[in-house]
Backbone atoms as SQL, in Angstrom:
CREATE TABLE atoms (id INTEGER PRIMARY KEY, chain TEXT, resi INTEGER, resn TEXT, atom TEXT, x REAL, y REAL, z REAL);
INSERT INTO atoms VALUES
  (1, 'A', 1, 'MET', 'N', 0.883, -1.050, 0.066),
  (2, 'A', 1, 'MET', 'CA', 0.062, -0.003, -0.091),
  (3, 'A', 1, 'MET', 'C', 0.726, 1.081, 0.028),
  (4, 'A', 2, 'LYS', 'N', 0.633, 1.958, -0.780),
  (5, 'A', 2, 'LYS', 'CA', 1.374, 3.263, -1.111),
  (6, 'A', 2, 'LYS', 'C', 1.109, 4.566, 0.036),
  (7, 'A', 3, 'LYS', 'N', 1.962, 5.209, 0.234),
  (8, 'A', 3, 'LYS', 'CA', 1.907, 6.137, 1.641),
  (9, 'A', 3, 'LYS', 'C', 0.698, 7.333, 1.425),
  (10, 'A', 4, 'THR', 'N', 0.178, 7.453, 0.009),
  (11, 'A', 4, 'THR', 'CA', -0.912, 8.407, -0.487),
  (12, 'A', 4, 'THR', 'C', -2.387, 7.384, -0.173),
  (13, 'A', 5, 'ASP', 'N', -2.503, 6.111, -0.392),
  (14, 'A', 5, 'ASP', 'CA', -3.400, 5.505, -0.063),
  (15, 'A', 5, 'ASP', 'C', -3.553, 5.005, 1.205),
  (16, 'A', 6, 'LEU', 'N', -2.599, 5.076, 1.901),
  (17, 'A', 6, 'LEU', 'CA', -2.555, 5.078, 3.513),
  (18, 'A', 6, 'LEU', 'C', -3.448, 6.099, 4.280),
  (19, 'A', 7, 'ALA', 'N', -2.684, 7.239, 3.707),
  (20, 'A', 7, 'ALA', 'CA', -3.479, 8.570, 3.966),
  (21, 'A', 7, 'ALA', 'C', -5.048, 8.847, 3.523),
  (22, 'A', 8, 'LYS', 'N', -5.227, 8.369, 2.471),
  (23, 'A', 8, 'LYS', 'CA', -6.744, 8.472, 1.912),
  (24, 'A', 8, 'LYS', 'C', -7.486, 7.522, 3.071),
  (25, 'A', 9, 'SER', 'N', -7.170, 6.237, 3.437),
  (26, 'A', 9, 'SER', 'CA', -7.728, 5.303, 3.837),
  (27, 'A', 9, 'SER', 'C', -7.981, 6.109, 5.300),
  (28, 'A', 10, 'ASP', 'N', -6.966, 6.480, 6.037),
  (29, 'A', 10, 'ASP', 'CA', -7.092, 7.260, 7.296),
  (30, 'A', 10, 'ASP', 'C', -7.914, 8.289, 7.302),
  (31, 'A', 11, 'ALA', 'N', -8.124, 9.199, 6.186),
  (32, 'A', 11, 'ALA', 'CA', -8.976, 10.240, 6.032),
  (33, 'A', 11, 'ALA', 'C', -10.499, 9.627, 6.167),
  (34, 'A', 12, 'LYS', 'N', -10.750, 8.822, 5.502),
  (35, 'A', 12, 'LYS', 'CA', -12.207, 8.127, 5.193),
  (36, 'A', 12, 'LYS', 'C', -12.371, 7.599, 6.626),
  (37, 'A', 13, 'LYS', 'N', -11.561, 7.293, 7.355),
  (38, 'A', 13, 'LYS', 'CA', -11.944, 6.587, 8.625),
  (39, 'A', 13, 'LYS', 'C', -12.395, 7.789, 9.643),
  (40, 'A', 14, 'LEU', 'N', -11.671, 8.700, 9.464),
  (41, 'A', 14, 'LEU', 'CA', -11.821, 9.929, 10.154),
  (42, 'A', 14, 'LEU', 'C', -13.265, 10.393, 9.975),
  (43, 'A', 15, 'MET', 'N', -13.284, 10.627, 8.635),
  (44, 'A', 15, 'MET', 'CA', -14.619, 11.276, 8.089),
  (45, 'A', 15, 'MET', 'C', -15.791, 10.344, 8.613),
  (46, 'A', 16, 'ASN', 'N', -15.726, 9.186, 8.577),
  (47, 'A', 16, 'ASN', 'CA', -16.818, 8.415, 9.092),
  (48, 'A', 16, 'ASN', 'C', -17.203, 8.213, 10.741),
  (49, 'A', 17, 'GLN', 'N', -16.035, 8.439, 11.211),
  (50, 'A', 17, 'GLN', 'CA', -15.982, 8.624, 12.805),
  (51, 'A', 17, 'GLN', 'C', -16.768, 9.980, 13.135),
  (52, 'A', 18, 'MET', 'N', -16.390, 11.023, 12.335),
  (53, 'A', 18, 'MET', 'CA', -16.883, 11.939, 12.674),
  (54, 'A', 18, 'MET', 'C', -18.620, 12.243, 12.349),
  (55, 'A', 19, 'ALA', 'N', -19.042, 11.750, 11.309),
  (56, 'A', 19, 'ALA', 'CA', -20.320, 11.678, 10.542),
  (57, 'A', 19, 'ALA', 'C', -20.957, 10.703, 11.776),
  (58, 'A', 20, 'ALA', 'N', -20.638, 9.896, 12.355),
  (59, 'A', 20, 'ALA', 'CA', -20.992, 8.856, 13.338),
  (60, 'A', 20, 'ALA', 'C', -21.393, 9.599, 14.544),
  (61, 'A', 21, 'LYS', 'N', -20.421, 10.506, 15.157),
  (62, 'A', 21, 'LYS', 'CA', -20.713, 11.256, 16.190),
  (63, 'A', 21, 'LYS', 'C', -21.715, 12.119, 15.892),
  (64, 'A', 22, 'GLY', 'N', -21.963, 12.763, 14.863),
  (65, 'A', 22, 'GLY', 'CA', -23.119, 13.784, 14.576),
  (66, 'A', 22, 'GLY', 'C', -21.990, 15.216, 15.070),
  (67, 'A', 23, 'ALA', 'N', -21.061, 15.288, 14.601),
  (68, 'A', 23, 'ALA', 'CA', -20.088, 16.212, 14.686),
  (69, 'A', 23, 'ALA', 'C', -20.738, 17.334, 13.633),
  (70, 'A', 24, 'THR', 'N', -20.746, 18.662, 14.080),
  (71, 'A', 24, 'THR', 'CA', -21.360, 19.829, 13.261),
  (72, 'A', 24, 'THR', 'C', -20.357, 20.946, 13.450),
  (73, 'A', 25, 'PHE', 'N', -20.189, 21.655, 12.322),
  (74, 'A', 25, 'PHE', 'CA', -19.239, 22.823, 12.180),
  (75, 'A', 25, 'PHE', 'C', -20.042, 24.051, 11.663),
  (76, 'A', 26, 'GLY', 'N', -19.440, 25.043, 11.788),
  (77, 'A', 26, 'GLY', 'CA', -19.952, 26.431, 11.249),
  (78, 'A', 26, 'GLY', 'C', -21.361, 26.713, 11.815),
  (79, 'A', 27, 'ALA', 'N', -22.321, 27.105, 11.149),
  (80, 'A', 27, 'ALA', 'CA', -23.838, 27.530, 11.523),
  (81, 'A', 27, 'ALA', 'C', -24.523, 26.519, 12.428),
  (82, 'A', 28, 'ALA', 'N', -24.370, 25.316, 11.735),
  (83, 'A', 28, 'ALA', 'CA', -25.029, 24.113, 12.505),
  (84, 'A', 28, 'ALA', 'C', -24.549, 24.167, 13.754),
  (85, 'A', 29, 'ALA', 'N', -23.144, 24.137, 14.299),
  (86, 'A', 29, 'ALA', 'CA', -22.603, 23.965, 15.740),
  (87, 'A', 29, 'ALA', 'C', -23.341, 25.302, 16.376),
  (88, 'A', 30, 'SER', 'N', -23.826, 26.362, 16.051),
  (89, 'A', 30, 'SER', 'CA', -24.390, 27.372, 16.704),
  (90, 'A', 30, 'SER', 'C', -25.598, 26.993, 17.295),
  (91, 'A', 31, 'GLY', 'N', -26.648, 26.113, 16.806),
  (92, 'A', 31, 'GLY', 'CA', -27.965, 25.883, 17.408),
  (93, 'A', 31, 'GLY', 'C', -28.806, 25.847, 15.846),
  (94, 'A', 32, 'PRO', 'N', -29.910, 25.600, 16.220),
  (95, 'A', 32, 'PRO', 'CA', -30.649, 25.347, 15.260),
  (96, 'A', 32, 'PRO', 'C', -31.062, 26.660, 14.521),
  (97, 'A', 33, 'ALA', 'N', -31.014, 26.696, 12.902),
  (98, 'A', 33, 'ALA', 'CA', -31.439, 27.714, 12.163),
  (99, 'A', 33, 'ALA', 'C', -32.981, 28.073, 12.087),
  (100, 'A', 34, 'PRO', 'N', -33.366, 29.271, 12.201),
  (101, 'A', 34, 'PRO', 'CA', -34.675, 29.469, 12.220),
  (102, 'A', 34, 'PRO', 'C', -35.157, 29.110, 11.027),
  (103, 'A', 35, 'ASP', 'N', -36.370, 28.461, 11.023),
  (104, 'A', 35, 'ASP', 'CA', -36.945, 27.916, 9.989),
  (105, 'A', 35, 'ASP', 'C', -37.620, 28.984, 8.806),
  (106, 'A', 36, 'ARG', 'N', -36.650, 28.732, 7.702),
  (107, 'A', 36, 'ARG', 'CA', -37.155, 29.991, 6.713),
  (108, 'A', 36, 'ARG', 'C', -38.423, 29.974, 6.049),
  (109, 'A', 37, 'ARG', 'N', -39.084, 28.793, 5.951),
  (110, 'A', 37, 'ARG', 'CA', -40.200, 28.532, 5.627),
  (111, 'A', 37, 'ARG', 'C', -41.439, 29.518, 6.194),
  (112, 'A', 38, 'GLU', 'N', -41.188, 28.774, 7.502),
  (113, 'A', 38, 'GLU', 'CA', -42.204, 29.809, 8.521),
  (114, 'A', 38, 'GLU', 'C', -41.815, 31.531, 8.491),
  (115, 'A', 39, 'GLN', 'N', -40.684, 31.903, 8.494),
  (116, 'A', 39, 'GLN', 'CA', -40.133, 33.047, 8.336),
  (117, 'A', 39, 'GLN', 'C', -41.097, 33.817, 7.164),
  (118, 'A', 40, 'ARG', 'N', -40.604, 33.021, 5.990),
  (119, 'A', 40, 'ARG', 'CA', -41.205, 33.582, 4.761),
  (120, 'A', 40, 'ARG', 'C', -42.849, 33.753, 5.044),
  (121, 'A', 41, 'GLU', 'N', -43.449, 32.859, 5.804),
  (122, 'A', 41, 'GLU', 'CA', -44.816, 32.970, 5.993),
  (123, 'A', 41, 'GLU', 'C', -45.440, 34.041, 6.812),
  (124, 'A', 42, 'ARG', 'N', -44.568, 34.335, 8.005),
  (125, 'A', 42, 'ARG', 'CA', -44.793, 35.320, 8.797),
  (126, 'A', 42, 'ARG', 'C', -44.710, 36.897, 7.950),
  (127, 'A', 43, 'GLU', 'N', -43.771, 36.617, 7.361),
  (128, 'A', 43, 'GLU', 'CA', -43.440, 38.045, 6.432),
  (129, 'A', 43, 'GLU', 'C', -44.598, 38.094, 5.307),
  (130, 'A', 44, 'ARG', 'N', -45.017, 37.183, 4.537),
  (131, 'A', 44, 'ARG', 'CA', -46.228, 37.146, 3.627),
  (132, 'A', 44, 'ARG', 'C', -47.179, 38.043, 4.489),
  (133, 'A', 45, 'ALA', 'N', -47.792, 37.247, 5.549),
  (134, 'A', 45, 'ALA', 'CA', -48.634, 37.670, 6.368),
  (135, 'A', 45, 'ALA', 'C', -48.719, 39.183, 6.702),
  (136, 'A', 46, 'LEU', 'N', -47.733, 39.692, 7.016),
  (137, 'A', 46, 'LEU', 'CA', -47.592, 41.208, 7.334),
  (138, 'A', 46, 'LEU', 'C', -47.378, 41.907, 5.778),
  (139, 'A', 47, 'GLY', 'N', -47.463, 40.950, 4.375),
  (140, 'A', 47, 'GLY', 'CA', -47.516, 41.835, 3.412),
  (141, 'A', 47, 'GLY', 'C', -46.227, 42.365, 2.721),
  (142, 'A', 48, 'LEU', 'N', -45.145, 41.846, 3.144),
  (143, 'A', 48, 'LEU', 'CA', -43.923, 41.715, 2.946),
  (144, 'A', 48, 'LEU', 'C', -43.293, 41.060, 1.655),
  (145, 'A', 49, 'VAL', 'N', -42.808, 41.716, 0.944),
  (146, 'A', 49, 'VAL', 'CA', -42.372, 40.991, -0.565),
  (147, 'A', 49, 'VAL', 'C', -41.187, 41.048, -0.604),
  (148, 'A', 50, 'PRO', 'N', -40.056, 39.933, -1.030),
  (149, 'A', 50, 'PRO', 'CA', -38.710, 40.067, -1.136),
  (150, 'A', 50, 'PRO', 'C', -38.366, 41.189, -2.154),
  (151, 'A', 51, 'PHE', 'N', -37.390, 41.860, -2.004),
  (152, 'A', 51, 'PHE', 'CA', -37.089, 43.046, -3.412),
  (153, 'A', 51, 'PHE', 'C', -35.562, 42.987, -3.495),
  (154, 'A', 52, 'ALA', 'N', -35.062, 42.619, -4.199),
  (155, 'A', 52, 'ALA', 'CA', -33.350, 42.890, -4.555),
  (156, 'A', 52, 'ALA', 'C', -33.147, 43.526, -5.117),
  (157, 'A', 53, 'VAL', 'N', -32.298, 44.607, -5.177),
  (158, 'A', 53, 'VAL', 'CA', -31.759, 45.528, -5.660),
  (159, 'A', 53, 'VAL', 'C', -30.187, 45.740, -5.646),
  (160, 'A', 54, 'LYS', 'N', -29.274, 46.376, -6.734),
  (161, 'A', 54, 'LYS', 'CA', -27.995, 46.309, -6.477),
  (162, 'A', 54, 'LYS', 'C', -27.661, 47.620, -6.252),
  (163, 'A', 55, 'LEU', 'N', -26.805, 48.140, -5.625),
  (164, 'A', 55, 'LEU', 'CA', -26.696, 49.504, -5.175),
  (165, 'A', 55, 'LEU', 'C', -25.017, 49.830, -5.075),
  (166, 'A', 56, 'ASN', 'N', -24.785, 51.082, -5.380),
  (167, 'A', 56, 'ASN', 'CA', -23.448, 51.642, -4.834),
  (168, 'A', 56, 'ASN', 'C', -23.195, 51.321, -3.711),
  (169, 'A', 57, 'SER', 'N', -21.769, 51.066, -3.182),
  (170, 'A', 57, 'SER', 'CA', -21.475, 50.498, -2.068),
  (171, 'A', 57, 'SER', 'C', -21.402, 51.802, -1.061),
  (172, 'A', 58, 'GLY', 'N', -21.061, 52.869, -1.568),
  (173, 'A', 58, 'GLY', 'CA', -21.348, 54.129, -0.636),
  (174, 'A', 58, 'GLY', 'C', -22.459, 54.418, -0.359),
  (175, 'A', 59, 'LEU', 'N', -23.594, 54.422, -1.203),
  (176, 'A', 59, 'LEU', 'CA', -25.085, 54.312, -0.954),
  (177, 'A', 59, 'LEU', 'C', -25.287, 53.318, 0.252),
  (178, 'A', 60, 'VAL', 'N', -24.800, 52.114, 0.153),
  (179, 'A', 60, 'VAL', 'CA', -25.317, 51.221, 1.169),
  (180, 'A', 60, 'VAL', 'C', -24.594, 51.734, 2.396),
  (181, 'A', 61, 'GLN', 'N', -23.363, 51.737, 2.636),
  (182, 'A', 61, 'GLN', 'CA', -22.837, 52.591, 3.797),
  (183, 'A', 61, 'GLN', 'C', -23.503, 53.835, 4.248),
  (184, 'A', 62, 'GLN', 'N', -23.985, 54.626, 3.305),
  (185, 'A', 62, 'GLN', 'CA', -25.125, 55.536, 4.032),
  (186, 'A', 62, 'GLN', 'C', -26.098, 55.264, 4.855),
  (187, 'A', 63, 'LEU', 'N', -26.782, 54.287, 4.004),
  (188, 'A', 63, 'LEU', 'CA', -28.018, 53.777, 4.273),
  (189, 'A', 63, 'LEU', 'C', -27.701, 52.798, 5.895),
  (190, 'A', 64, 'GLN', 'N', -26.874, 52.163, 5.861),
  (191, 'A', 64, 'GLN', 'CA', -26.468, 51.387, 6.943),
  (192, 'A', 64, 'GLN', 'C', -26.240, 52.467, 8.414),
  (193, 'A', 65, 'THR', 'N', -25.265, 53.504, 7.973),
  (194, 'A', 65, 'THR', 'CA', -25.141, 54.438, 9.188),
  (195, 'A', 65, 'THR', 'C', -26.294, 55.053, 9.586),
  (196, 'A', 66, 'LEU', 'N', -27.302, 55.571, 8.509),
  (197, 'A', 66, 'LEU', 'CA', -28.369, 56.018, 8.854),
  (198, 'A', 66, 'LEU', 'C', -29.396, 55.270, 9.741),
  (199, 'A', 67, 'SER', 'N', -29.453, 54.265, 9.394),
  (200, 'A', 67, 'SER', 'CA', -30.195, 53.022, 10.181),
  (201, 'A', 67, 'SER', 'C', -29.766, 52.916, 11.446),
  (202, 'A', 68, 'LYS', 'N', -28.480, 53.121, 11.569),
  (203, 'A', 68, 'LYS', 'CA', -28.011, 52.541, 13.042),
  (204, 'A', 68, 'LYS', 'C', -28.188, 54.123, 13.988),
  (205, 'A', 69, 'GLU', 'N', -27.964, 55.269, 13.248),
  (206, 'A', 69, 'GLU', 'CA', -28.434, 56.347, 13.919),
  (207, 'A', 69, 'GLU', 'C', -29.772, 56.447, 14.264),
  (208, 'A', 70, 'ARG', 'N', -30.777, 56.150, 13.614),
  (209, 'A', 70, 'ARG', 'CA', -32.311, 56.350, 13.943),
  (210, 'A', 70, 'ARG', 'C', -32.537, 55.099, 14.713),
  (211, 'A', 71, 'GLY', 'N', -31.775, 53.832, 14.993),
  (212, 'A', 71, 'GLY', 'CA', -31.945, 52.870, 15.633),
  (213, 'A', 71, 'GLY', 'C', -33.433, 51.886, 15.040),
  (214, 'A', 72, 'VAL', 'N', -33.622, 52.135, 13.561),
  (215, 'A', 72, 'VAL', 'CA', -34.282, 51.274, 13.213),
  (216, 'A', 72, 'VAL', 'C', -33.488, 50.264, 12.199),
  (217, 'A', 73, 'GLU', 'N', -34.154, 49.003, 11.876),
  (218, 'A', 73, 'GLU', 'CA', -33.954, 48.204, 10.920),
  (219, 'A', 73, 'GLU', 'C', -33.766, 48.875, 9.377),
  (220, 'A', 74, 'LEU', 'N', -32.707, 48.363, 8.743),
  (221, 'A', 74, 'LEU', 'CA', -32.479, 48.726, 7.406),
  (222, 'A', 74, 'LEU', 'C', -33.700, 48.652, 6.500),
  (223, 'A', 75, 'ASN', 'N', -34.640, 47.475, 6.491),
  (224, 'A', 75, 'ASN', 'CA', -35.619, 47.592, 5.754),
  (225, 'A', 75, 'ASN', 'C', -36.639, 48.517, 5.972),
  (226, 'A', 76, 'GLN', 'N', -36.786, 48.757, 7.169),
  (227, 'A', 76, 'GLN', 'CA', -37.878, 49.719, 7.544),
  (228, 'A', 76, 'GLN', 'C', -37.242, 51.052, 7.028),
  (229, 'A', 77, 'LEU', 'N', -35.782, 51.697, 6.980),
  (230, 'A', 77, 'LEU', 'CA', -35.265, 52.975, 6.615),
  (231, 'A', 77, 'LEU', 'C', -35.391, 52.922, 5.239),
  (232, 'A', 78, 'VAL', 'N', -35.124, 51.632, 4.498),
  (233, 'A', 78, 'VAL', 'CA', -35.368, 51.796, 3.075),
  (234, 'A', 78, 'VAL', 'C', -36.906, 52.086, 2.634),
  (235, 'A', 79, 'ALA', 'N', -37.916, 51.516, 3.219),
  (236, 'A', 79, 'ALA', 'CA', -39.219, 51.456, 3.094),
  (237, 'A', 79, 'ALA', 'C', -39.701, 53.236, 3.302),
  (238, 'A', 80, 'GLU', 'N', -39.262, 53.577, 4.210),
  (239, 'A', 80, 'GLU', 'CA', -39.503, 55.066, 4.584),
  (240, 'A', 80, 'GLU', 'C', -39.091, 56.027, 3.429),
  (241, 'A', 81, 'LEU', 'N', -37.732, 55.797, 3.078),
  (242, 'A', 81, 'LEU', 'CA', -37.202, 56.673, 2.047),
  (243, 'A', 81, 'LEU', 'C', -37.759, 56.368, 0.833),
  (244, 'A', 82, 'LEU', 'N', -38.107, 55.191, 0.515),
  (245, 'A', 82, 'LEU', 'CA', -38.802, 55.111, -1.026),
  (246, 'A', 82, 'LEU', 'C', -40.183, 55.925, -0.871),
  (247, 'A', 83, 'GLN', 'N', -41.009, 55.375, 0.136),
  (248, 'A', 83, 'GLN', 'CA', -42.199, 56.267, 0.349),
  (249, 'A', 83, 'GLN', 'C', -42.243, 57.800, 0.241),
  (250, 'A', 84, 'LYS', 'N', -41.018, 58.232, 0.853),
  (251, 'A', 84, 'LYS', 'CA', -41.090, 59.702, 0.835),
  (252, 'A', 84, 'LYS', 'C', -40.471, 60.289, -0.595),
  (253, 'A', 85, 'GLY', 'N', -39.703, 59.485, -1.334),
  (254, 'A', 85, 'GLY', 'CA', -39.107, 59.540, -2.661),
  (255, 'A', 85, 'GLY', 'C', -40.208, 59.596, -3.549),
  (256, 'A', 86, 'LEU', 'N', -41.103, 58.553, -3.376),
  (257, 'A', 86, 'LEU', 'CA', -42.195, 58.294, -4.397),
  (258, 'A', 86, 'LEU', 'C', -43.589, 59.193, -4.167),
  (259, 'A', 87, 'SER', 'N', -43.853, 59.941, -2.839),
  (260, 'A', 87, 'SER', 'CA', -44.614, 60.756, -3.022),
  (261, 'A', 87, 'SER', 'C', -44.557, 62.107, -2.910),
  (262, 'A', 88, 'ALA', 'N', -43.256, 62.666, -3.272),
  (263, 'A', 88, 'ALA', 'CA', -42.646, 63.779, -3.641),
  (264, 'A', 88, 'ALA', 'C', -42.708, 63.837, -5.111);
């Protein structure tokens, strides 16, 4: 058996042991993630619709700063600013 074959065999054994123990890494290790389906249903009930746009990074930084200053979520701030802009 070659040295590389032995290393592959050892790696497979290690991976199988980790899978058997239920080892988790990253986000899975921090706890259960919120159920996205339930979150989408809650947002839909509130009348919220996902709306993705691409903005200049400078503008995004301004929005984030303003959001922190006002103490509101970024979604609320953008909605407020869009309402003001559309009504003008």
